[in-house]
C-alpha positions as CSV (number, residue, x, y, z in Angstrom):
1,Q,192.8,2.5,-20.5
2,V,196.3,1.5,-21.5
3,Q,198.6,-1.3,-20.4
4,P,202.3,-0.5,-20.8
5,V,204.8,-3.3,-21.5
6,E,208.5,-2.5,-21.5
7,S,211.4,-4.2,-23.3
8,G,215.0,-3.6,-24.4
9,G,216.8,-3.8,-21.1
10,G,220.0,-5.7,-20.6
11,L,223.6,-5.6,-19.6
12,V,225.9,-3.0,-21.1
13,Q,229.3,-1.6,-20.4
14,A,229.8,1.9,-19.2
15,G,229.8,4.3,-22.0
16,G,227.4,2.2,-24.1
17,S,223.9,2.7,-25.3
18,L,220.5,1.0,-25.0
19,R,217.1,1.7,-26.4
20,L,214.1,0.8,-24.2
21,S,210.7,0.4,-25.7
22,C,207.2,0.6,-24.2
23,V,204.2,-0.6,-26.0
24,A,200.9,0.5,-24.5
25,S,197.7,-1.0,-25.7
26,G,194.7,1.3,-26.0
27,R,193.0,3.4,-28.6
28,T,193.7,6.7,-26.9
29,F,197.4,6.2,-26.6
30,R,198.2,9.5,-28.3
31,Q,196.5,11.5,-25.6
32,Y,198.4,10.1,-22.7
33,T,201.5,11.5,-21.1
34,M,204.1,8.7,-21.2
35,G,206.9,8.6,-18.7
36,W,209.9,6.6,-17.7
37,F,211.0,6.0,-14.2
38,R,213.8,3.9,-12.7
39,Q,214.5,2.3,-9.4
40,A,217.9,1.3,-8.3
41,P,218.4,-1.3,-5.5
42,G,217.7,0.1,-2.2
43,K,216.5,3.4,-3.6
44,E,213.2,5.1,-4.3
45,R,211.7,5.2,-7.8
46,E,212.9,8.3,-9.6
47,F,211.8,10.2,-12.6
48,V,213.8,9.8,-15.8
49,A,211.9,11.4,-18.7
50,A,208.4,12.0,-20.0
51,L,206.5,13.2,-23.1
52,R,203.4,15.1,-22.2
53,W,200.6,15.7,-24.6
54,S,199.6,19.3,-25.1
55,G,196.7,18.8,-27.6
56,G,196.7,17.9,-31.2
57,S,200.0,16.5,-32.3
58,T,202.1,18.6,-29.8
59,Y,204.2,17.0,-27.1
60,Y,206.7,18.4,-24.7
61,A,209.6,16.5,-23.3
62,D,210.7,16.7,-19.7
63,Y,213.9,15.2,-18.3
64,A,215.5,14.7,-15.0
65,D,218.6,16.9,-14.8
66,S,221.0,14.0,-14.5
67,M,219.7,12.4,-17.7
68,R,219.4,15.5,-19.8
69,G,221.7,15.3,-22.8
70,R,222.3,11.6,-22.4
71,F,218.8,10.3,-22.6
72,T,216.1,11.0,-25.3
73,I,212.5,10.1,-25.1
74,S,210.4,9.7,-28.2
75,R,207.1,8.2,-29.3
76,D,205.5,6.6,-32.3
77,N,201.8,6.9,-31.9
78,A,201.1,4.7,-35.0
79,K,202.8,1.9,-33.0
80,N,201.5,2.9,-29.6
81,T,205.1,2.9,-28.5
82,V,207.4,5.2,-26.5
83,Y,211.1,4.9,-26.6
84,L,213.9,5.8,-24.2
85,H,217.3,6.2,-26.0
86,M,220.1,6.0,-23.4
87,N,223.6,7.0,-24.3
88,N,226.9,7.2,-22.4
89,L,225.5,4.9,-19.7
90,K,227.0,5.0,-16.3
91,P,227.0,2.3,-13.6
92,E,224.7,4.6,-11.5
93,D,222.1,4.2,-14.3
94,T,221.6,0.6,-13.2
95,G,218.1,-0.2,-12.2
96,V,214.6,-1.3,-13.2
97,Y,213.2,1.0,-15.8
98,S,209.4,1.3,-15.8
99,C,207.1,2.9,-18.3
100,A,203.9,4.7,-17.1
101,A,200.9,6.4,-18.7
102,G,198.9,9.2,-17.3
103,E,196.9,12.4,-18.0
104,S,198.5,14.9,-15.7
105,S,201.0,17.5,-16.7
106,Q,203.0,16.9,-13.5
107,T,205.2,14.4,-15.3
108,S,208.0,13.9,-12.7
109,Y,205.7,12.6,-10.0
110,T,204.7,8.9,-9.7
111,W,201.2,9.9,-8.5
112,A,200.5,11.5,-11.9
113,Y,200.5,8.2,-13.7
114,D,197.6,5.7,-13.7
115,Y,199.1,2.8,-15.5
116,W,202.4,1.1,-15.0
117,G,204.4,-1.6,-16.7
118,Q,206.3,-4.3,-15.0
119,G,209.7,-2.8,-15.8
120,T,212.8,-3.9,-17.5
121,Q,216.2,-4.4,-15.9
122,V,219.2,-2.2,-17.1
123,T,222.6,-3.1,-15.7
124,V,225.6,-1.0,-16.5
125,S,229.0,-2.5,-15.7
126,S,232.1,-0.5,-15.0
């Protein structure tokens, strides 16, 4: 079992960058697929990016099309932490960003994740 806790959100101008962090307690962190989702006001939660475990030390990154090339997901298993590096932020990137942990390869679906953090607010001003 893991418990994700996000940090790093804040207010940034359009074109700026932020790095979100998610620390997940648990001794088997390295075996979990870790994903980031976001929810804008009045909208449904949407997939952002994920790193899925493929056995051993192999992970594959998945990205939503609109974030590909701007966002990068990475993880440091020694620190039980997954990061979301966000560049060239746009006002439409505003929302609550949540980290989740799961064991499914279906990384873009919320049902694939068993554990969720509380989320961190990202606001991008124009």
